[in-house]
N, C-alpha and C positions, 0 to 999 in steps of 0.2 A: 504493500500500500504506500509506503514511503517512496519507493521507486516510482510508482505511478504519479504521486503528487509532484515529485521532482520533474517528471517528464511534462506534466501539465504546465508547471511554472516556466520551464524552458521554452515550451511552445508559445506561451504568451509573450515571453521576452523576444523570441524570434519574429513574432508578428508586430512588434513595436516599430515605431517610426524612428527611434533613436538608435544610432549606430553603436553607442556605448553599451546599450542593453543587448543588442545582437552579438556584439563581441564577447560580452560576459557569458551569454548563453552558449556560444560556440566553444569557449574555453572549457565550460563545464562538460559539454558533450564530448569533446575530445579527451578530457580527463576520464570520463566514464569508459570510453573505448580503451584507454590505456590501462585501466584497472580490470579489463576483461568483461565489462558489463555490456549487455545488448542494448544498443541505441537505435535499432533499425526502425522502430515505430516513429521516430522523429524525421524520417526521410522526407515526407511531403513538406514539412515545415522548413527543413534545411534547404532543400533543392530550390525553393522559391527565392532564396537569398543569394543564388549564384550570380545574379545580375546586380548585386549590391555594389555601390561605387567605392565603398570603403575597402582598401586593399587588404587590411588585416583580416577583416571578416571574410573576404573572398578567399584568401589563402586557407583559412580554417575550414570553410565550406568545401573546398576542393579536397582537403585532407579527409574529411568525412565521406565525400562521394567516392573517393578511391577505395575506401574500406567497404562501402555498401552498394556500389554500382552494380556489381555482379549479382547480388541477391535481389535487388529491386530494379530489375532491368526495364520493366514497363514504365515506371515513373521516371527513370533516368532518360529513356528515349524521348519523353515529352520535353526535356530541356536540352536536347541535342543541338538545337540552333544556338542556344546560349554558349554551349561548349565550343561551337565553331567560331563564334565571335571572340571567345577567349583566346583562340589560337592567333588572333590578330592584335591582341593587347600589347601596348608598348612595354609592359613589364615582363621581363623574361621569366620570372617565377610563375606568373599567371599563365603564360603561354605553355610552359612545361607542365603545369598542373592540369590545364585543360586537356592536353594530349594524354596525360596519364589517366585521367578519368575516362576519356573517350576510348582508350585501349582496354579499359577495364570492363566495358560493356560487352558481354559475350553474346552478341546477336549477329547472325550472319548477314542480316539485311543492311547493316551499316559498314560492311567490309569495304566497299568503294570509298566511303567517306574516310575511314581509318587509313586506307592506303594513300589517299590524297594528302591527308594531314601529316602522315609520316614523311612523305616525299618533300613537302614544304618545310617541315621541321628539320629535315636533314640538310637543308640549304640555309637554315637560320643563321643570323650573325652571332647569336649567343652559343657558346660551346655547351652551356648547361642544357639548352633546348635540344641541341644535336645529341647530347648524351641521352636525354629522355627519349628521343626518336629511336636510338639504338635499343633502349630497353623495351620499346613498344613492338619491335620487329618480332621477337619470339612469341609474343602474345597473339599477334595477328597470324603468324604461321601456324600456331596450334589451333586457332579458330578456323582458318581456311588454308589448308596446305596447297591449294591450287595457286595461291599467290606467290609461290616460292620464287619463280623466275623474276618477278618484279622486285621482290624483297632482296634478292641477290644483287640486283643492280644498285639498290640503296646501300647495301652492305659494302659493295665495292667502292661506292662514293665515300662512305664514312671511313673506310679503311685508309683512304688517302688523306684524311684529316690529320693535321700536324699538332693538334691540341692533346695534351696528356689527359685532360678530363674525359675525352671521348674514347681514347684508345682501349681502355679496359672493357667498356660497355659494348663497343662494336665487335671486339673479339669474342665476347660472350655470345652475342647474337650470331656471329659466324659459327661458333661451336654448336649452337642449337639448330641452326637452319641448314648449313651446308658445310659440315666439317671435312668433307672429302675434297672440296674445291681448293686444293693447295695452290692452284694457279693464281688465286686472288692474293695470296700471301707473298708471292715471289717479289713483286715490285715494292712491297711494304716491309719486307723482312728487316732490312738494315735500319729503317726508320723505327720500327718497333723495338729493336735491340737498343737503339740509342735513347728512345723515350722511356724505356723500362724503369730507369732509376727514379724518374719523377712521377710515374703513374701512381694513383692511390693504391693502397695495400691490396685490397681484394682484386683489383684489376691486375696487379702484378701476378697474383696466383694464377689467374685465368690465362694470361699471356704466356707465362712460363710453361704451363702445361701444354698449351697449344704449340709453342715453339719446340718443346721436347719431341712431340710427334712429328713436327715438320722436319726437324734435323735428322730424325731417324730415316726419313725418306730421301734426303738430299745430300747427305754426307756419308763418307766411308767409315767403317768401324775402326776406331783408333787403336783397338786392342787386338787386332788380328795381324800377325806378322806372316804374310804369305810366304810359305816355303816351297821351293821347287821340288823337294823330295816327296815321294808318295808315302802315304801313311802306312802302307803294307810292305815297304821295302825293309831290308834287314837292318839290324841295329847299327852297323858300321855306317851305312848310308845316312842314318838319321842324325848322326853327329855332323852336322853341316857347319860350314864356316859362315861368317857374317856376310861374305861376298855373295852367297847364294840366296840371300834374303832381300826381297824388294823393300827399299826404304819407304816409310810412310811419311807423307807430307800433309799436314793438316790444312784443310781449306781455310782461307782467311775469314770467311763468313762463319765457319764453325768456331774458330778462335774468337771472333767478335762476340758470339753468344756466350761463350764461357767467361770471357773477360768482363762483359757488362753485367752478368748475373752474380759474379763473385762478391761485390760489395753488399748485396742483399742478404748475405749470410749474417750480417750485423743488424738486420731488421728487428724492430720490436715486436713484429707480428710473427707468431710461431708458424702460421700457415705459409708465410712467405719463405721462411727459413727451410721448412720441410719441402716446399716446391723446388727451391734451389738445390737442396740435398738430393732429391730424386733426379733432377736434371743432370747433376754431376755423376750420379750413380749410373745413369743410363747412357750418358753421352761422352763423358770425359775419359781420357787415357788413365790407366790404372795408377800411373805415377802421380796424377793430380787428384785422384779421388781421396787421397789422404787428408786434404784440407777440410773435408766434411766429416771425417771420422776422428774420434778421439782415442788415444791409447788407453787400453783397459786399466793399465797401472795407475792412471790418474785418479781412478775412482776407488781404489783400495782403501785409502784412509776414510772414505765415507761409506764403508760397507753397511753400517747399521742404518744408513738412510734408506736402504732398499729392503729393510726387514718389513714383513707384512704386518699390517694393523688389522684389528678385527673389524674396523669400520670400512675397510677398502672393499669395493665391489669385486666380484669374482674375476672379471677380466683384468683388473689392475693387479690383483694377486698373482695371476698367472704370468703377467708381464714382468712383475718383480722377481718371480721365481726364475724366469728366463735370464734376467740380469744377474742374479746371484749365481746361477749355474755357469754363466760365461766368465764371471769374476773369480770362480773357484780355482785355487792353485794349491801347491803342496803346503804353503805357509798358512793359509786360512781355511783349508778344507775341513779341519776338525770343528772349527767354529760354525761353519755353514751347515755341516751335517747335524750338529746339535740343534741348530735352528730348525732344520727340516723335520727333525723328530718331534718337535713341539707342534708343527703344522699338521701332523698326522692326526692329532687329537681334535682337529677342527670339526664342526658340524657341517661344513660345506663339503659335500661329497666330491664335487668336481675338483675343488681345490686340493683335497686329500689325494685324489688320483694323480693330479699333476705333480704333487710333492713327491710321491713315490717314483714317478717317472724321472723327476729331477735327480733323485738319489741315484737312480740307474745311470743317468748320463754322467754324473760326477764319477761314478765307479769306472765307466768306460774311458773317460778322458784322463783320469789320474790313476794309473795302475797300482800305486802304493796303497790306496785305500779300498781296493776292490774287495779284499777279504773282509775288511771292516763293514763295508756296505752290505755284502752278502749275509754276514752274520746278523746285522740289524734287520734286514728284510726277512730272514728266516724267523726271527723273533716275532715279526708282525703276522706270521702265519697262525699264531695262536690268538690273534685279535678277534673280538666278538663280531666286529663289523665285517660282513661278507665282502663288501666292496674293497676294503683295505686288503683283505686276504687275496681276493681275485687279482687285484692290480699287482700285489707283491709277487704272486706266482708268475705272472706274465713277465715281470722285470727279471725275476730270478732265472727264469727259463732262458732269457737272452744273455744274461751274464754267465750262466753255466756253459753255454755253447762255446765260450772263449777258452775255458780250461775244464772240460768235463771230467778228465781222469783224476783231477785233484779234489773233486767235490762229490765223490760217490756217497758220502755220508749225508749230504744235503738232499740228494736224490732219494735216498732211503727214507729220510724224514718226511719228505713231501709225499712219498707213496703211502705213508701211514695216515696222512691227513686226507686222503681221497674220500673217506667215508664221511668226513665232517664238512667238507667244502661242497656247497650246493650251486655255486655260480658256474654256469656252463663253460664259459671261457676259461676259468681257472681249472676246472676238471679236465678240459681238453688239453690245456698246456701241460698238466702233470702227466697225462697219458702219453703225450708226444715225447716228453723228456724220458720217460721210462722206456718207451719203444726205441727211441734214437740211441740210448746208451744202455740197452738191455744187457750187453756183455759185461758192463760194470756192476750190474745188480742181477746176476743169473738166478739167485734164489727167490728174489722178491717179485720179479716181473711175471712169472707164471701165475702166482697167487693173485696178483692184481687183475690179470686177465680173467681168472676164474670168478672173482667178485663182480667184475664189470659184465661178464656174460649173463649173470643172474638178473641184473637190472637193465639189460640192453633195451628191452621194449619200452622202458619208462624214461629213457634218457633223451636229451635234446639231440637234434640232428648233428650239430657240430661235435658232440661227444661220441655219437655213434660212428661217425667217420674215423675218429681217432681210435676207437675200439677195434675197428676193422684193420686199421694200419698196424696197431699193436699186435693183433693176432697174426698178421702176415709176417711181421718182423720176427716174432717168436717162432713161428713155424720154420722160417729159414735158418734160425740159429739153434733152436732146441726142439726139433720136430717130435722127438720121442715123448716129451711131456705135454706138448701143446697141440698135437695133431688133431685129436678128437675135439678139443676146445675150439680150435680154429674152424673145423667143419661145422660145429654147432653155431658159431657166430655167423658164418657165411650163409647158413641155411636160414637163420633169423633175418638177416639182411636181405635175402633173396625175395622175401615177401613183405618187405617194409613199404609203407605208404609213400615215402619220398623216393622219387625216381633217381635222384643223385646217389642215394645209398644203394639202391638196387643195381645201378650201373657200376658203382665201385666194387660191389661184391662179385659181379660177373667178371669184371676185369681182373681182379686179384685171384679169383679161382682159376681162371685160364692161365694166369701168369705163374703162379707158385705151385699148383697141383699138377704133377706130370701125368700126361695121358698119351695115348697113341698118336693123337693129332696135334700134340704140342709142337710149336714151332721153335725156331732157333732162339727166340726171345726168352724162352723158359730157362735157358742156360745162364742168362745174365740177370735173373731175378734178384739175386742177392746184391749184386752191384747196384742195381736200380734202387732198391729200398734202403740199403745200408751204406750208400756212398757218403763220403765226407761232405758236409754242408759248410759253406762259408759262414763265419761268425757274423751275426747281425750287427748293424750299426745303429746305436741308439741316437737318433737325430732329434733335433729340436722340432716341436710341432709347427714352428714358423718356417721351417726349411722349405716346405713345398709351396710357399707363397711367392716364390721368386718369379713365376711366370706372369704374375700380375704387376701392374705398374706400382712402384713404391709410393706409399702415401695415399693410394686410392681406397675407396670404400670396399672394393672387391679384395684388395690386399688385406684389409683389416678383417673382413669376414671369411676370407679364404674361400670365396664363392663368387661367381660372376654376378654382379649386381646389375639391375636394370639401368641402361644408359651407358654402361662401361664400354669404352673404346679400346680395342687391343692396341698395344704398342707395336708399330710396324717393325718388320725386320730390316736390318741394314741392307742397302743395295749392294750388289756384287760389283758394279762399276759406277763410278761417280757420275751423276747427272750433270748436264751442262750448267756451269755456274753463271753464265752470261744472262740467264733469265732474271737474275736479281739486279741487273744494271738498270738504272733509271736515268732518263733524260730530264734534266731540270728545266722546267718552263714556268713562266709567270702564270699564276692562276686567274688573274683578272683579264688580261688581254692575251688571247691565244696566239695572235699573230706576232707578238713581240717577245723575243727570247730574252731572258734575263742575262745581262752582261755584268761581269764583275771585273775589277782591275782597271788598267789604263784605258782599254778600249771602251768600256762602259762610260768612263768619265768623259772621254772625247765625244762620244755620241750625245751625252747630255749637254755639253757645251754647244755643240752644233745645233741642238734643238732650241736652246735659248736664243742663239743668234738668229735662227730662222724666224722665231716669233717676233724679234725686234725688226727684222727686215719686213715682215708682213705689216707691222704697224706703220712703219715709215711709208710703205707702198700705198697703204690706204689713205694716209694723210695727203700725200702728193696727189693722189687721184681726186680727192675732194677739192683741192685748191685749183687744179687745172681744168675748170669747167669749159674754157674756151678752146681747148686743144682739139686737134683733128680727130675724127672718129676712128681712123686707122690706129693712131697712137693709143686711144682708149682701149680698143680691143686687144692690142698687144700687151698693155699693162694688166688687163683682166686675165688673160691667159697665163702670164707670168705669175700672177698672184695665186691662181688656182694650182699651178704646178708646184709652187713653193710651199703652199699651206696645207697640202693633203696630209702629210705626216704630222704637221704641227697641230692641226685641229684634233687629230686622233690623240696626240699626247695631252692636249688640253683636257679632252674628255676623260682620259685616264686619270689625270690629276684631280679633276672634279670628283670622279668616282671614289678615288682614294680618300679625298677630304670628307665626302659624305659618309663613307664607311667608318672612318676614324671618329667622326663626330658622333655617329650613332653608337659606336662602341663605347666611347667615353661616357655618353649619357646613360647607357644601360649599366655600365660599371658603377657609376655614381648611384643610380637607383638601387642596385644590388647591395652596395655598401650601406646605403641609408636604411633600407628595410631590414637587412640582416642585423645591423646594430640596434635598430629599434626593437626587433624581435627578441634579441638576447638580453638587452639591458633594461627592458621595460619592467 
């Protein structure tokens, strides 16, 4: 009820004839929107004031309309003529706000009006209005994709803009509408590189990401040293001299990009720093990537800063675990392992699993603590939490593969736990270990198979497959004790509901059980099942993210997100660099080429002299009224021939004066209203 009373009061204030009351009402309404309250009921009362002459009221009205124009489309359409008049307003802020409101009305019937407004705004004198035009391009494209060709023309025009205010916005529009049209970037590449340092922060992020993909298509890979020797030639041939390697020469434009982005590593915006880091990671030679990396030793004194807090979200906890694992060395491993042991008591199951995996990676990286880590993980097998036990079994399995002959006692201990562990993955891992190293536990393995044969029909599919594998391996190494058990397990698997298990049973029966029709493969069954396997590598869970662009949402999620653009592969041969060469011409008069240096100064002097001659000719012409008609015609023809270029130069001068005057006026307006808005 209080909210309704407030809306009534503000409606009455908006209907008042006093601008002060309207301004106060609009301030209250905008404050309501900022607090997250719904003010859409006031749309009819607000939209009437779009024609208000008070600049401050009009600006706040446009702020409101941008927020609710998409929801109240019918009412917004009634005032579309007012928005169109706003596009012609002398104040650049009003022109930009009118275009912003117009592009927020999601109705296809006004697409032609929006297109015309964007084209006019793209040629506006104010860079702020041109920036708003760039923001409106993706909105129109999403509303009517058929306008893509016309919008690309506008993007091409705005890409040539030399104002830093426009650069970031137009590149964002380019990325939304036509990211594959790299031909639009060729002529503007060097300009964007040079403007980058002065572009606003979020524009820098967009431009850097775009230039990263552009560079991957236009330059050669700086980290590939092409060798003449073939990869399959013998080892002696592989030891080549430096003379047989083609030297790599970096393209000057490639170097320009790296040089101009390097200062942005000192940016206050973390997103900019991350964008430059990914650019160097994907584009720079390995020798230069070091400037974005920090030596791990620098962080060792601050090890405790990466300890996990109970208030940290799971994702941050896992990232801190990754940092601690990378910082682990022989000097601090005991401290880090003690810290990891406390994490296992956490209630966050995902975090506990990640902690156990981190212990396994530490054991893999630092051989001196492998036995300590194994003993600690074995103690976790008596934990009441099934998840802790299951994850410990999986990590122990991978560690035992490195030195199985030294840890037969651990395998025996895990075999005793098979009855108590119910997690399918953990049970399957134990069975795999017993089967793989059955020769180290010859007395225990057959008994484990006997127990598992009893419960075969009640096991999960992953466990059933490992029971079949265990039976096959024991049959090949100890057929006297396990022949009947193996046949029993294979008969059960033959009638299983899962076709994978049925197929595996048929395959193993034909492979290990000799018959008259057995092929040559039967002789090699033992080598197939009991061959030495390579020790697994406990890698970081972040390792497989390298195929995504660093710093992207897909890289964070480790899954391809909507809108993600693949980073292009390096070209095998360098594209033509001349496509980035630009002919510098004056933007006001297309016929007149801009001249710099002595020649330009000489031309300007000759132009001033020609203007003086023209004036003297006209004066003498007015004084000699009694001269002959032939002389008059000769003087007129001389005047026309001499003043052709002079008149054009006068016109250009007037154009420049008018542009400069308008720019100064608009700048003063902008300073005045900005100061009024912030200091009132």
